[in-house]
C-alpha positions in Angstrom: -24.8 204.7 33.5 -22.3 203.9 36.2 -21.8 200.4 37.5 -24.2 199.5 40.3 -25.6 196.7 42.5 -29.0 196.3 44.1 -31.2 193.6 45.5 -34.9 192.8 45.3 -36.6 189.7 46.5 -33.2 188.1 47.1 -32.2 188.6 43.5 -29.1 190.6 42.9 -29.1 193.0 39.9 -25.9 194.5 38.7 -25.1 196.9 36.0 -21.5 196.5 34.8 -19.7 197.5 31.6 -23.0 198.5 30.0 -24.9 195.3 30.7 -27.7 194.5 33.2 -27.4 191.1 34.9 -29.6 189.3 37.5 -28.3 186.6 39.9 -30.6 184.7 42.3 -29.0 184.3 45.6 -30.1 180.6 46.0 -28.6 179.6 42.7 -25.8 182.0 41.6 -24.9 179.8 38.6 -28.4 180.7 37.1 -27.1 184.2 36.4 -29.2 185.8 33.7 -29.4 188.7 31.3 -33.1 188.6 31.7 -34.9 190.1 34.7 -35.7 187.5 37.4 -39.0 188.5 39.1 -39.6 185.5 41.4 -39.2 185.8 45.2 -36.1 183.7 45.9 -35.8 181.8 49.2 -32.1 181.5 50.3 -32.3 179.8 53.7 -30.9 176.6 52.3 -27.6 178.2 51.2 -26.9 180.2 54.4 -24.1 178.8 56.5 -25.2 179.3 60.1 -23.0 176.7 61.8 -20.2 177.8 64.0 -16.7 177.7 62.5 -15.1 174.3 62.9 -11.6 175.7 63.1 -9.5 178.2 65.0 -7.0 180.5 63.3 -3.9 182.0 65.1 -1.8 184.9 63.8 1.5 184.9 65.6 3.7 187.9 65.9 7.2 186.3 65.7 8.8 189.7 65.9 8.0 193.3 65.4 11.4 193.9 63.8 11.4 194.5 60.0 14.0 195.3 57.4 11.5 197.5 55.6 9.8 200.7 56.7 6.5 200.8 54.8 4.7 204.2 54.8 1.3 202.8 55.8 2.3 200.0 58.1 0.1 199.6 61.1 2.6 197.6 63.1 4.4 199.4 66.0 7.9 198.5 65.2 9.4 198.5 68.7 12.2 196.0 67.8 10.9 193.3 70.0 10.9 189.6 69.4 8.3 187.2 70.7 8.7 185.9 74.2 5.8 183.5 73.7 6.8 179.8 73.6 5.2 177.2 71.3 4.3 175.2 74.4 2.2 178.1 75.6 0.4 178.3 72.3 -0.2 174.6 72.2 -1.7 174.8 75.7 -4.0 177.5 74.6 -5.0 175.6 71.4 -5.8 172.5 73.5 -7.9 174.6 75.9 -10.0 175.8 73.0 -11.0 172.3 71.9 -11.0 172.8 68.1 -9.2 170.1 66.2 -8.7 172.0 63.0 -6.0 174.7 63.4 -4.6 177.4 61.1 -1.4 179.2 62.1 -0.1 182.3 60.4 3.4 183.6 61.1 3.4 187.4 61.1 5.6 190.4 61.9 7.5 192.7 61.3 9.2 190.4 58.9 8.7 186.9 60.3 11.5 185.3 58.2 13.9 187.2 60.5 12.9 184.5 63.0 13.1 181.5 60.5 14.8 179.2 62.9 12.2 179.8 65.6 9.4 179.3 63.0 10.9 175.9 62.1 11.0 174.9 65.8 7.4 176.0 66.2 6.2 174.0 63.2 8.1 171.0 64.4 6.3 171.1 67.8 2.9 172.0 66.2 3.2 169.0 63.9 3.1 166.8 67.0 -0.5 167.8 67.4 -1.4 165.7 64.4 -0.7 162.6 66.5 -3.5 163.7 68.7 -6.0 164.1 65.9 -5.4 167.7 65.0 -5.3 169.1 61.5 -2.7 171.9 61.3 -2.0 174.2 58.4 0.5 177.1 58.0 0.8 180.4 56.3 3.2 183.3 56.4 3.2 187.0 55.4 6.6 188.2 54.1 8.1 191.0 52.0 10.1 188.3 50.1 13.5 189.9 50.8 14.7 186.9 52.8 13.3 184.1 50.6 15.9 181.8 49.0 16.0 178.3 47.6 16.4 176.7 51.0 13.5 178.8 52.6 11.3 178.1 49.6 11.9 174.4 49.8 11.1 174.4 53.5 7.9 176.4 53.0 6.8 174.1 50.2 7.6 170.9 52.2 5.4 172.1 55.0 2.6 173.2 52.7 2.7 176.8 53.7 0.4 179.4 52.1 2.7 182.4 51.3 1.4 186.0 51.2 3.9 188.3 49.5 3.7 192.0 50.2 4.6 194.1 47.2 3.5 197.2 45.3 3.8 195.5 41.9 5.7 198.5 40.5 9.4 199.3 41.1 9.0 203.0 41.8 6.0 202.6 44.1 7.7 199.8 45.8 10.7 202.0 46.6 8.5 205.0 47.6 6.0 203.1 49.8 8.0 200.2 51.1 11.2 201.9 52.1 14.3 199.7 52.0 17.8 199.8 50.4 17.9 199.4 46.7 19.9 196.2 47.2 17.2 194.7 49.4 14.4 195.7 46.9 16.3 194.1 44.0 16.8 191.0 46.1 13.1 190.7 47.0 12.2 191.0 43.3 14.7 188.3 42.3 13.5 186.1 45.1 9.9 186.3 43.8 11.0 185.6 40.3 12.8 182.5 41.6 9.8 181.4 43.6 7.7 181.7 40.4 9.7 178.9 38.9 9.0 176.6 41.8 5.9 174.6 42.9 5.4 177.0 45.8 4.1 179.5 43.3 0.7 177.6 43.4 0.5 178.4 47.1 1.6 182.0 46.8 -0.4 185.3 46.5 0.9 188.8 46.2 -1.0 191.3 48.4 -0.8 194.6 46.7 -2.0 197.8 48.4 -3.7 200.4 46.2 -3.3 204.1 46.8 -5.0 207.2 45.3 -3.5 209.6 42.8 -1.2 207.0 41.2 -0.6 206.8 37.5 0.1 203.1 37.9 -3.3 201.3 37.3 -4.6 198.0 38.7 -4.1 196.5 35.3 -0.5 197.8 35.1 0.2 196.1 38.4 -1.5 192.9 37.5 0.5 192.6 34.3 3.6 193.4 36.3 2.9 190.4 38.6 2.4 188.0 35.7 4.9 189.3 33.2 7.7 190.6 35.4 7.5 188.3 38.4 5.7 185.3 36.9 3.1 185.2 39.7 -0.6 185.4 38.8 -2.0 185.1 42.3 -2.7 188.7 43.2 -5.0 190.3 45.8 -5.6 194.0 45.7 -6.5 195.9 48.9 -6.5 199.3 50.4 -4.2 200.4 53.3 -5.9 200.8 56.7 -5.2 204.5 57.2 -6.9 207.4 59.0 -8.5 210.5 57.5 -5.2 212.5 57.5 -3.2 210.0 55.6 -1.9 210.6 52.1 -3.0 207.1 51.2 -6.7 207.8 52.0 -9.1 207.8 49.0 -11.5 210.7 48.2 -14.8 210.5 46.3 -12.9 211.4 43.1 -10.2 208.8 43.6 -12.7 206.1 44.4 -14.4 206.8 41.1 -11.1 206.4 39.4 -10.5 203.1 41.3 -13.8 201.8 40.0 -12.8 202.6 36.4 -9.6 200.7 37.0 -11.5 197.7 38.3 -13.7 197.6 35.2 -10.6 197.9 33.0 -8.8 194.9 34.7 -12.0 192.9 34.6 -12.4 193.3 30.9 -8.7 192.4 30.4 -9.1 189.3 32.6 -12.2 188.1 30.7 -10.3 188.5 27.4 -7.5 186.3 28.7 -10.0 183.7 29.9 -11.7 183.7 26.6 -8.4 183.1 24.9 -7.6 180.3 27.4 -4.6 182.2 28.5 -4.5 180.8 32.1 -1.2 182.5 32.9 -3.5 185.2 34.4 -5.7 182.9 36.4 -5.5 184.1 40.0 -7.0 187.5 40.3 -8.1 186.9 43.9 -10.7 189.6 44.2 -12.7 188.0 41.4 -11.6 184.3 41.5 -12.3 184.0 45.2 -15.9 185.0 44.8 -16.4 182.7 41.8 -14.8 179.9 43.7 -17.3 180.4 46.5 -20.3 180.5 44.2 -19.1 177.6 42.0 -17.5 175.2 44.5 -19.5 175.6 47.7 -22.9 174.3 48.5 -23.5 176.9 51.2 -21.8 180.0 50.1 -23.4 182.7 52.2 -21.6 183.2 55.5 -22.4 186.3 57.5 -19.5 185.9 59.9 -16.8 186.7 57.3 -14.2 187.6 60.0 -13.4 185.4 62.9 -12.8 188.5 65.1 -12.2 187.0 68.5 -14.6 184.1 67.7 -12.2 181.7 66.0 -9.4 184.1 65.1 -6.8 185.1 67.7 -3.7 187.3 67.2 -0.9 186.8 69.7 1.4 189.7 70.2 5.1 189.4 71.1 4.3 189.7 74.8 1.6 187.1 74.7 -1.4 189.5 74.7 -4.3 188.2 72.6 -6.3 190.4 70.2 -9.1 189.6 67.9 -7.0 190.8 64.9 -3.3 191.4 64.4 -4.1 195.0 63.3 -5.2 195.8 66.8 -2.0 194.6 68.5 -1.0 197.2 71.1 -4.5 198.7 71.4 -5.6 198.1 75.0 -9.3 198.3 74.5 -9.1 195.3 72.1 -7.2 193.0 74.5 -9.2 189.8 74.9 -6.7 187.8 77.0 -3.2 186.5 77.3 -1.8 183.3 76.0 -0.5 182.5 79.6 -3.8 183.1 81.3 -6.4 182.5 78.6 -9.3 184.7 77.3 -10.7 187.4 79.5 -14.4 187.1 78.4 -14.5 190.3 76.3 -16.5 189.8 73.1 -17.4 191.9 70.1 -20.7 191.9 68.2 -20.2 190.2 64.8 -23.9 189.5 64.0 -24.6 191.4 60.8 -28.1 192.0 62.0 -26.7 194.3 64.7 -24.7 196.3 62.1 -27.1 199.0 60.9 -25.1 199.8 57.7 -24.1 196.3 56.7 -27.5 194.7 57.3 -29.1 197.1 54.8 -26.5 196.7 52.1 -27.6 195.1 48.9 -24.3 193.1 48.7 -24.5 191.8 52.3 -24.9 188.2 51.3 -21.9 188.3 48.9 -19.5 190.4 50.9 -16.4 188.7 52.2 -14.6 191.8 53.4 -16.2 193.2 56.6 -12.9 194.4 58.2 -13.3 195.8 61.7 -9.7 197.1 61.6 -10.3 199.1 58.4 -13.6 200.4 60.0 -11.9 201.4 63.2 -9.0 203.3 61.6 -11.1 204.9 58.9 -14.2 205.8 60.9 -13.2 205.4 64.6 -15.9 202.7 65.1 -15.4 199.0 64.3 -19.1 198.8 63.4 -19.2 201.7 60.9 -17.9 200.6 57.5 -15.0 202.3 55.8 -16.6 203.6 52.7 -13.5 203.1 50.5 -13.3 199.4 51.4 -17.1 199.0 50.8 -16.9 200.8 47.4 -14.0 198.6 46.2 -15.7 195.4 47.4 -19.0 196.2 45.8 -17.2 197.0 42.5 -15.4 193.6 42.6 -18.6 191.8 43.4 -20.3 193.4 40.3 -17.2 192.5 38.3 -17.3 188.9 39.4 -21.0 188.6 38.6 -20.2 190.0 35.2 -17.4 187.5 34.6 -19.7 184.6 35.8 -22.4 185.8 33.4 -20.0 185.9 30.4 -18.6 182.5 31.3 -22.1 181.0 31.5 -22.8 182.2 28.0 -20.0 179.8 26.7 -20.4 176.4 28.5 -17.2 175.1 27.1 -15.3 178.1 28.5 -17.2 177.8 31.8 -16.3 174.1 32.1 -12.6 174.9 31.4 -12.6 177.6 33.9 -14.2 175.4 36.6 -11.6 172.7 35.9 -8.8 175.2 36.3 -10.4 176.6 39.4 -10.7 173.2 41.0 -7.2 172.2 40.1 -5.8 175.4 41.7 -8.0 174.8 44.8 -6.4 171.5 45.3 -3.0 173.1 45.8 -4.4 175.2 48.7 -5.6 172.3 50.8 
């Protein structure tokens, strides 16, 4: 029997690795190997309040020293003409006091000195009662001791883009051999610093690869020394060589089961070098650490997330930069009033999905590129997400069968979560 997930009376039933498991949506920690037949009420755990923060993704430049085969960025060699003063004016016009700023590109570290100036100015908002946090997406080629010290001192979250395999890295993320070696060495150095606790490698998965998810995860931990790994699928259209088929999706699911079993074995042995498999740990963190863990608005698409392109145009997501129909304003003039429907009840496919309450990956960009419609899900993304949800429920069930192990895992999860604040 293949792995599956279904819902009845607000109870999730999954079949994973040969076991059937039930999880009530109101109390996920009451996961059970025995069928739950009660009609579960979940109103008390649904988060219906508006987000209390705004997130900004800033294109510092479209220039990049890599040429990735599936990159969605239009590399037109332009640097940002937006000033930090203009961003601050826009932030203040919004009225939210909790701010997240992500520096993006191209390769944003090409504009490191500008980033430092921006952060210096943004820090001034704290004197006016603002809370400001920072993150950056980088290919790691320009990281060095000085940069790492700076990012750590300002409490940056760092997202590292890498294939987690030397050959795939060279094939898919085109750059000189010297630059590739430098990026790997930089990540190995980062792994020896405290910034490693704030760092995650985002690895794109492709079809028809002999390199499995488990291979890549082990490469991250054993070759690079970084256990924080998030696996994703490139946002590509139907003609791309990186697009999955039904057969390659089935192979992807087998690989997810393989890495899940490996991960559980490491947890059972208290080998916490591997703690950080984001696709599973993030779900467990939500279920274990949050009181209200169900949030239907899993993407702040133009609601509380704004991507600011190099010319100041505002988009609901950085992936849409340059696409005119998704322009929602300009940092100089403010928002233009254009809104998009993010209520799950208006999404005919998502609202009927058995995993809708647990899904944290409704990506409008992936939908648009994969199906031509932001409201029609990209099947590959859905299949992967559903498989990781079943895997996380399986891990939770196994942990709950050993309370000492569960307590240890929770302690480690809470300790790691403190670094991300």
